[in-house]
C-alpha angles and dihedrals in degrees: 000000000000123000089245092055090047089054093048091051091049091049092051089049092052091047091050090053091051090054097046106033113074125204114266093243097044117130112197126208089225127022112191116195110200125040094221120134088269091051092051091049091051093052093046092053092048090055091048088055091053097258130130114247139186129190116207111197118190092208135043100264139066122222106048111216094351088068092027100074105290095116094144096080114219109214116143093211121013093203088069092065120089143143122036090347093061091043089060093054090045087056088052089057092047090052093053092044087075111085090212090069092064105083104156103031142012118261089240090058095054113104116170096180088233124114088222090080095071112137095232094064120102093221140042122224105191123067149143116275093236091055092053092051092047091053093049089051091049094049091051093049092048092051096045095244113164109229123198118188133196096021114128126197113252103252096184121106131236126207095296110005146002116311088215097068129053114198133182125184093348095311132104110240100177143350125223126216129214087254090060094250115136130205121202125204147164093224132019135203123198104208098164122120089231101048093231096155092045092052095045090049089062097253117153116251143161135219126205132011126329118224113257088241094062097071102007094255123144101205101055127093125024111357115189096141096053094043095097097124125073088021136147119257114250120279104036109146116218100202128098089237109034112255093003111111090182090065090067133235125302116251118290097018113126113242103227141020119317094242135259114314111265094008120135126248141165095248120125127214117258125279130210143160119268099226123217105207134171137203092207103109096206090056097043133113105198122234111258137190108266124228110266093024112173117188091204089075088065099041091104089054090053093045089050089058091047090051091058110281108147101174129092107248099240143068112228112192114192120246126187120286094034095294132128146215103220120198136178118285137175130358102316116025144117095318107101095215116209097014101091099069098097098041100089097059098027125117121238095269092052092045091051089053091050090047092053092046090054091047093050091046094051094044088050091049092056092045090052092049094053100037113029114096090211088068109090110263092236091058093045089053093048096049091044090061089071136067140171116278121258090206097050126073090357092174090057103044093259096308120120117262089215124072111214098250096186094179136356127148119002121199121242107216136155090281124045124194109225143176087273090065092049092052096041100250089116124033126199109226095199101060120184095171143340131259119205111166128112116269095262135179126169119222117293106192143006119225145159115264128214090272092058093252129127117254137176121232133199105039110134126172113174122154136141098120134113124252108282136199124263115218122241087219090063089064098053128067125235106288091237090061104044133348103191106041129098124191113199097164107037090038126162108280139124117257094261096042089049087054088064098041099044099093122129096237089051092050087055091050091050092044090056092047091049092054091047090055091045092054091049091048089054093049093047096040093234138123119266087252090060098051111132103250094201092060091040090054092050092053094045091053091047088055090053098254114156111233104161131044112232098170129091113312124222117213117244121234120277113265108247090214090062093063123092125234123017116325131186117190125211092260090064096045121101102247131196122196132018106304117186122224126229144168097185097116117049126228098069127135121248123343101335148330131244133232138182098235085238088279142104092039113202093015101084128072142152124210118204111196119191129194106218112208094178111040115215144096117323134184108235111217126184115207116209142145114249125223137157091251093059126110119262095205109048109164115231119186120197121197108199142159092278097047134273130325132188126204135165127235127210105217093182089070117083113253109261101206110080087328087283114075143032125211116234093187146292119278139175115245132191124191093330144019128204125196119184123193120189141170096232112145094348125158101216144000114333115214125197122190124139135340119213129199114198117187114240112245111248 
């Protein structure tokens, strides 16, 4: 290397130090802890408002999951994304508009399979991880954001409180790192996935799933009945020796019942790595057998194949340059179910152990899929086509540096986002962004059902609603706990509402809004709780944030509590067979309705059992959503005080009672009533929703 080149390298090194090493006595207007996408957006917005800003990232890389493998952006509705967030995805499109950035394929050959790749759009929503990180770095440099890497908040505790956070009069004054370095600020943003700064600042939070009863939701807590997706096929035995309980359970099966339906617990939905793979041989790192590999951990996978599973257990979504974003799919896949529970409150040593366990599990999964003869040959061949990328995550042998922490701590503030907000029954009046994704939770635990078969619990996928506003108050703690902290990632939301909000573009939106509020709080000399929302809203709109949904609106489900008589919804019915969920046709009760996919005739049924406190004559009404593809001859069986009756229901005809229900007759009931709906012999789609018993007026 020439002397001139040596000098240029040294000069660049000195310049990089001057950008990233703050003076010891510097007090920043905004200190952002966590270099996730939301953290970057917050710092960028602070600089645009004339404030000094620093991002402190515990790891080596900016961007969190956006640069950590999640290249298939989950959105829900792209029109709900504005501001800095949309700018980032516009930069993605600009990057791929240059032919030089297509090394392994031509732009015309790229087909992501996602409608978001349409040429007329102003942004692009699929990308390589390295491209995302490069753009985040560029945006920070251009804005003059100071970035500090590999500095972790001190999580240890002093005599009375965390050593990592210094507070005076209800405000954070500085935060202290493990290294001993401190960073002072006027305002702070916790943009970590774990909420470490929030927790160490003494802000209230929760971990796990609230009971449905706490906020009146229906999709919180234990969810066995809704867990129909990403499920084992029937007949998978959970015991070490099939059929022998005394031999013990296979690894990662919960020992005991899953819990009462809808009850709260401290369990956390499963984590995994979003893998960036390639089928370009020259760019591949082959899958290898990890140290400590134990085939027993994959016995359930193999038994699932032997029980009839024919699909590869993953979901590869194509990224540019013949790469992928691979996510969990089906009953046994990359989600390491049951091993995320301790992550939120763990220290760094414990988190590193959990990280390594997830890595070993996922490496072992791939090794099993390509090498085990019990895996169907077709699947072995398909998985073997792929390998890790040499040009992605080079410092980690092709594996992502970021574990997909889908959910950890969630703040408890004066305003909690709930399922009611997602489905439009409650509306936040102080919007700082929109959420638009399906209410989504991955599986939480694996257990043995009453039939002695292994099942997954916790997966919920309920959509069908319009984009909805996120409250500013859900981003700020209670004023009595902290007056200068904003939390755009671990915001205040129930488990199921968080499952809708927790998308990377939304975190960027909320990060930008948080910084806007922080800058205004500095200028006005007030706490973040006292920021004038009217002025905040004006600035957000000026910065092209989207705060109201002006597109087509989808009607939320009917509130069961608003109906007269006794009503049982589909989620409380005893169901047999694999019913599919839907929200496509409005007029349903609760979160969704179910249908039989016009398949498996005679194998699906739903039993609605009522406890009758006042015996007498009741009008039996079946609630359903009509459509031309429905069956005209749905069998409905009524077990009543005088015996058993059978009628048929035409679900193509619009319901004639309040455009919601149809009466199948009046019957006398004693202490109980049972109504059974099945798909036996039907000539179209069979829908089940709610059944309503209305007492006959005397």
